[in-house]
VOGU-3710 file (C-alpha; in Angstrom, 3 decimals, decimal comma):
1> mvkfirnrvy> 144,992/36,387/-6,791  141,262/36,677/-7,283  140,075/39,867/-8,901  136,399/40,763/-9,191  136,525/44,390/-10,225  134,878/46,918/-12,493  135,877/50,153/-14,229  133,734/52,372/-12,097  132,316/55,429/-13,735  130,244/57,069/-11,095
11> ilillifgvl> 130,965/60,074/-8,834  131,609/58,444/-5,464  133,686/55,732/-7,109  135,571/58,240/-9,201  136,556/60,145/-6,056  138,611/57,076/-5,173  140,193/56,483/-8,561  140,517/60,142/-9,538  139,853/59,251/-13,170  137,084/60,751/-15,278
21> ltacsstsqk> 136,173/58,989/-18,493  134,047/61,071/-20,795  132,721/58,631/-23,343  129,267/60,195/-23,505  130,578/63,731/-23,737  130,184/65,542/-27,028  133,619/67,084/-26,465  135,632/63,871/-26,407  136,395/60,778/-28,476  134,977/62,189/-31,698
31> vsgnqtervk> 135,342/60,287/-34,939  136,904/62,755/-37,350  136,651/63,080/-41,118  133,868/63,925/-43,572  130,447/62,331/-43,215  131,234/59,348/-45,446  134,468/58,627/-43,572  132,687/59,138/-40,260  129,984/56,596/-41,100  132,624/54,089/-42,210
41> awtkdidyly> 134,645/54,649/-39,044  131,674/54,137/-36,738  130,504/51,135/-38,737  133,932/49,586/-38,298  133,841/50,285/-34,549  130,392/48,780/-34,118  131,351/45,721/-36,147  134,496/45,372/-34,051  132,400/45,375/-30,901  129,902/42,891/-32,321
51> nnlpkshknl> 132,604/40,491/-33,525  134,915/40,661/-30,517  132,776/41,138/-27,415  131,044/37,718/-27,693  134,422/36,016/-28,154  136,022/37,859/-25,253  133,252/37,761/-22,653  132,874/34,657/-20,509  129,228/34,232/-21,549  127,812/37,291/-23,285
61> yhnikeedfk> 124,434/35,772/-24,046  123,575/34,584/-20,543  120,829/37,186/-20,223  119,905/38,098/-23,806  119,414/36,258/-27,063  122,108/36,580/-29,702  119,538/37,531/-32,328  118,226/40,389/-30,164  121,751/41,699/-29,615  122,410/41,547/-33,371
71> keivslkqdi> 119,123/43,294/-34,124  120,122/46,277/-31,959  123,574/46,409/-33,561  122,074/46,426/-37,066  119,586/49,131/-36,071  122,358/51,351/-34,717  124,446/50,957/-37,865  121,461/52,016/-39,956  121,049/55,154/-37,839  124,689/56,299/-37,782
81> eelkdyeikc> 124,295/58,980/-40,428  121,516/60,706/-38,478  123,186/60,538/-35,065  125,764/62,731/-33,370  128,870/61,022/-31,984  127,707/61,189/-28,362  124,334/59,732/-29,402  126,083/56,752/-30,978  128,125/56,213/-27,825  125,050/56,289/-25,628
91> rlaqivatvg> 123,217/53,914/-27,966  126,187/51,549/-27,698  125,976/51,849/-23,920  122,302/50,895/-24,024  123,046/47,856/-26,174  125,853/46,648/-23,926  123,701/47,259/-20,840  121,244/44,628/-22,093  123,928/41,995/-21,431  122,911/42,223/-17,767
101> dahtsvnlgf> 126,445/42,091/-16,391  127,336/45,126/-14,280  131,043/44,585/-15,023  130,479/44,751/-18,786  129,913/48,296/-19,975  130,758/51,118/-22,303  132,746/53,434/-20,079  130,440/56,419/-19,916  131,833/58,975/-17,533  131,688/62,431/-16,082
111> nnsnvypvvf> 133,118/65,639/-17,410  132,883/67,761/-14,273  132,649/70,972/-16,246  129,680/69,721/-18,255  127,134/68,542/-15,696  124,197/70,263/-14,070  125,282/71,807/-10,761  123,377/69,438/-8,518  123,997/66,050/-6,880  121,137/63,725/-5,948
121> wwfqedlrvv> 120,866/60,722/-3,623  118,092/58,225/-2,936  116,533/58,210/0,523  113,976/55,399/0,441  111,839/56,305/-2,584  112,795/59,991/-2,620  115,576/61,371/-4,824  116,868/64,395/-2,915  119,368/67,186/-3,552  122,459/66,714/-1,375
131> ttlkehrhil> 124,865/69,113/-3,138  124,425/72,199/-5,302  125,825/75,689/-5,850  125,641/78,148/-2,952  123,311/80,360/-4,964  120,812/77,467/-5,077  121,120/76,541/-1,414  117,321/76,716/-1,035  116,929/73,460/-2,989  119,056/71,356/-0,613
141> gkkliginnm> 116,997/68,431/0,634  114,222/68,920/-1,909  112,911/65,920/-3,830  113,279/65,670/-7,600  109,844/64,974/-9,077  110,478/65,631/-12,750  112,675/67,056/-15,485  111,201/69,229/-18,249  107,731/68,228/-17,035  108,519/64,530/-17,472
151> plkdvmqkvn> 107,630/62,667/-14,247  110,586/61,237/-12,327  109,368/57,657/-12,816  109,546/58,076/-16,607  112,903/59,879/-16,408  114,457/57,074/-14,385  113,048/54,358/-16,634  114,856/55,966/-19,559  118,076/56,628/-17,618  118,205/53,075/-16,286
161> slipheneqw> 118,391/51,741/-19,853  121,985/53,051/-19,998  123,192/51,312/-16,856  124,554/47,747/-16,768  123,157/46,178/-13,625  122,172/42,909/-12,019  119,744/44,253/-9,432  117,749/47,358/-8,523  120,185/48,389/-5,800  122,984/49,057/-8,294
171> lkatnvrfvt> 120,608/51,223/-10,299  119,904/53,301/-7,174  123,629/53,612/-6,541  124,402/54,839/-10,045  121,440/56,413/-11,842  121,723/59,525/-9,663  124,789/60,552/-11,686  123,243/60,215/-15,125  120,318/62,573/-14,498  122,841/65,421/-14,283
181> mpevlkvlgi> 124,465/64,736/-17,671  123,079/66,936/-20,489  124,085/64,608/-23,318  122,322/61,703/-21,637  119,126/63,692/-21,159  119,173/64,747/-24,810  119,854/61,242/-26,127  116,974/59,872/-24,068  114,525/62,507/-25,286  114,214/64,140/-21,868
191> asedkvefsl> 115,784/67,380/-23,093  116,343/68,998/-26,485  118,870/71,606/-25,352  121,350/72,148/-22,541  119,000/74,315/-20,486  116,795/72,028/-18,394  113,995/72,634/-15,901  114,205/70,565/-12,709  110,955/70,237/-10,727  111,604/69,882/-7,009
201> sddsnnvtkl> 109,248/69,394/-4,077  109,609/69,938/-0,357  107,970/67,666/2,211  104,831/69,828/2,178  104,492/69,279/-1,604  105,420/72,861/-2,454  107,011/72,713/-5,902  110,048/74,712/-7,019  110,990/74,816/-10,695  114,596/75,669/-11,419
211> eltpeglpde> 116,208/76,119/-14,813  119,822/74,959/-14,892  122,565/74,858/-17,488  125,624/72,573/-17,244  128,389/74,427/-15,417  129,891/71,854/-13,082  130,403/71,950/-9,331  133,609/73,814/-8,428  134,568/73,065/-4,813  134,683/76,725/-3,834
221> kitrvidemp> 131,114/77,328/-5,061  129,218/74,367/-3,635  127,097/73,778/-0,573  126,319/70,311/0,776  123,919/68,844/3,295  126,842/67,205/5,103  128,451/70,628/5,644  125,399/71,726/7,621  125,132/68,654/9,839  125,278/69,690/13,516
231> tkplrlqynt> 127,169/66,477/14,258  129,479/64,654/11,877  128,632/60,932/11,830  131,416/58,454/12,500  131,519/57,344/8,865  132,746/60,840/7,898  135,338/61,225/10,637  138,448/60,670/8,543  140,979/62,815/6,716  139,616/63,299/3,198
241> nslserlywy> 143,020/64,623/2,074  144,665/61,311/2,944  144,630/58,667/0,218  145,177/55,980/2,831  142,166/57,045/4,878  139,969/57,383/1,825  140,679/53,697/1,209  140,403/52,266/4,735  140,702/53,440/8,316  139,559/52,538/11,818
251> kylpeeklly> 138,687/54,274/15,073  138,255/52,987/18,605  135,466/54,409/20,782  136,622/53,656/24,349  133,412/54,771/26,043  131,485/52,180/24,009  134,247/49,594/23,703  133,585/49,682/19,968  136,133/49,423/17,150  134,924/50,751/13,805
261> lqynqcidrs> 136,604/49,775/10,508  135,666/51,476/7,259  136,869/49,496/4,245  136,134/51,460/1,072  138,251/49,855/-1,622  140,094/46,576/-2,058  143,384/48,035/-3,185  146,865/48,715/-1,845  150,322/49,499/-3,215  150,905/46,063/-4,727
271> vaksygiedy> 147,458/45,893/-6,282  147,754/49,444/-7,633  151,052/48,509/-9,247  149,481/45,442/-10,864  146,680/47,669/-12,231  149,280/49,922/-13,877  148,531/52,963/-11,694  151,447/55,377/-12,110  151,462/56,726/-8,557  151,121/53,276/-6,985
281> kdypefwefs> 153,832/54,158/-4,449  151,422/56,643/-2,845  149,126/53,790/-1,884  149,364/52,136/1,534  150,345/48,502/2,067  147,315/46,623/3,308  149,356/44,150/5,314  150,819/47,040/7,332  147,347/48,473/7,899  146,123/45,014/8,933
291> qrllkaindn> 148,885/44,692/11,524  147,888/48,011/13,103  144,242/46,974/13,132  145,005/43,608/14,728  147,081/45,378/17,378  144,157/47,724/18,119  141,904/44,696/18,552  144,424/43,040/20,839  145,127/46,161/22,933  141,564/47,298/23,614
301> nldkfvvdlr> 138,498/46,014/25,404  135,845/45,266/22,810  132,109/44,749/22,954  131,648/45,357/19,244  133,787/45,215/16,112  131,914/47,054/13,353  132,996/46,684/9,716  131,597/49,210/7,235  131,474/47,864/3,667  128,744/50,248/2,484
311> fnsggdsslm> 131,052/52,222/0,193  133,216/49,369/-1,104  132,677/48,837/-4,807  135,565/46,505/-5,550  139,208/45,847/-6,188  141,249/42,775/-5,279  139,240/40,482/-3,035  142,278/38,639/-1,672  143,163/41,570/0,619  140,145/41,198/2,877
321> tglvnklasi> 140,075/37,409/2,569  143,517/37,259/4,196  142,502/39,632/6,974  139,221/37,822/7,716  141,162/34,570/8,058  143,053/36,188/10,934  140,031/37,889/12,466  138,119/34,614/12,545  140,746/33,083/14,833  140,559/35,830/17,490
331> dklkgkvyvm> 138,514/34,545/20,410  137,652/37,981/21,807  135,773/38,818/18,577  133,433/35,849/18,652  129,856/37,044/18,720  130,967/40,675/18,493  131,339/41,221/14,724  128,834/43,439/12,900  129,024/44,243/9,187  127,235/47,122/7,434
341> igretfssgv> 126,410/46,769/3,734  124,512/48,836/1,167  123,740/49,635/-2,440  127,358/50,629/-3,166  128,692/47,321/-1,862  129,676/45,741/-5,164  132,032/43,203/-6,691  134,917/42,531/-4,276  132,970/44,464/-1,663  130,365/41,687/-1,846
351> maamdfmnqt> 133,124/39,099/-1,676  134,342/40,720/1,532  130,827/40,398/2,960  130,822/36,729/1,988  134,182/36,239/3,728  132,720/37,611/6,942  129,587/35,494/6,554  131,530/32,289/5,922  134,283/32,734/8,493  132,710/34,677/11,360
361> kavfygeptg> 129,293/34,836/12,947  128,882/38,431/11,859  125,452/40,066/11,914  124,715/42,149/8,819  122,918/45,515/8,903  121,889/47,978/6,200  120,572/47,620/2,667  120,900/44,814/0,102  124,138/45,026/-1,865  124,461/46,555/-5,327
371> gnvngygdik> 126,421/43,544/-6,551  125,153/40,004/-6,791  126,820/37,244/-4,796  127,254/35,058/-7,872  128,234/36,855/-11,035  130,657/37,728/-13,764  133,876/39,621/-13,173  137,673/39,742/-13,576  137,448/42,386/-16,260  139,478/43,221/-19,316
381> tlelpnsklq> 138,964/45,967/-21,863  138,303/46,281/-25,575  139,251/49,513/-27,319  137,248/50,381/-30,417  139,727/51,201/-33,210  138,473/54,620/-34,356  136,595/56,244/-31,483  139,014/54,672/-28,945  135,955/54,017/-26,823  136,709/51,647/-23,940
391> vsystkyfkl> 134,417/48,673/-23,351  134,980/46,562/-20,243  133,945/42,904/-20,185  134,001/39,964/-17,785  136,280/36,996/-18,310  135,198/34,781/-15,399  132,088/33,628/-13,564  132,251/33,543/-9,775  129,870/31,265/-7,894  130,275/32,140/-4,237
401> sssieknflp> 127,063/30,624/-2,904  124,552/27,953/-3,813  121,961/29,354/-1,408  121,994/33,069/-2,343  120,509/33,664/-5,779  120,972/37,416/-6,205  122,363/40,150/-3,985  123,443/39,843/-0,370  120,604/40,697/2,016  121,229/42,068/5,522
411> avpveqnynn> 119,829/40,201/8,509  118,691/43,566/9,901  117,390/45,853/7,097  117,938/49,561/7,764  117,419/52,423/5,314  118,723/55,926/5,912  116,029/58,462/6,757  116,702/61,891/5,255  115,687/63,904/8,321  118,149/61,893/10,401
421> ykqgiddvfe> 120,782/62,206/7,674  120,727/66,001/7,728  121,125/65,901/11,511  124,253/63,769/11,153  122,563/60,586/12,371  123,724/57,426/10,603  120,681/55,162/10,930  122,547/51,955/10,080  125,362/52,585/12,539  122,891/53,627/15,235
431> avrnnn> 121,030/50,362/14,756  124,286/48,455/15,304  125,286/50,645/18,225  121,927/50,100/19,951  121,946/46,351/19,501  122,423/44,564/22,801
//
């Protein structure tokens, strides 16, 4: 069973797993003891990482020189006494990020009660507010242009140093989370205290400056752009309270003879059990879901079969491989398969795209993927002995294509326009829908 997965530490991914790791939080994973003991404990942890990660990873120095990696490790050890625990963790994250393998990372995470009450998302080159507290509703849709008078370009350059990535798309998928973490902003020299000033601009270049403190985003207090959409796009037309539908679901549009499949995570009951997930019995069986999908294909007139992989960041790739094998043999689907991909398509999500490319004549729409086609994966985890910090690492290299060097590029590039987004118009799906 091929696995090409990653411990995913970002908001949209965490909504699927329901797990929040707080490695960069000053309230967790502290190394206790007096200062001398603390320095010894961290030194031991850093040495453990330095000695074991190169032996465990498939090829740690594929992107960096061993001497450069060692130099950063030595520098961090020299600075331990002057650094707070969360600063050491973030420095470790920066060092591991230089490996250039998005599956190999220090598991920085989110403490929902200790983030700034705002969620951002990239629309082309604009980083806009898509969620905030009801009292700050006036900033919805505004563009972030700076933090504490530091221009956004400089902010993101610093933030990106924390993020393991193989291409720019994965940075766009993930850096939006880190700009709302106070410890990260302090470590990177963007802030010196928890209170931070966000500079926001509307489309007429009118600037709003808003001071925020970390207080989280309780469900009952938030407002979101998607809540104000006059029409809910198809991609959101599922039961968010259903685990099964959060993973994968489909809908047939009879008036358009279109069957839409949203495949968000490569996991089912058997896979969840193999991952050691306690409530694995709550997960659906993918083979049962596949049978229902195949029946829907067989029972309905189809002009288009649309597969949405835009939100699939990984899992067990064998699930979709088995289904695509069956789909490829269905005559009524020939020339009618369309696949949507994007910046959150990563790891086994990319492998699913490759399955469709290799076995069907699917046409791909959307943005380049966040994961590379060829890359490292099949992760395991190191636990540092004192801080208990978790470090994921890749144990295999997957070469899926000799012709694609980096990420998977769509045949028809489509980026989401914000003005359409707030109206509930899914630009990528509309492009597929309007293709004749």
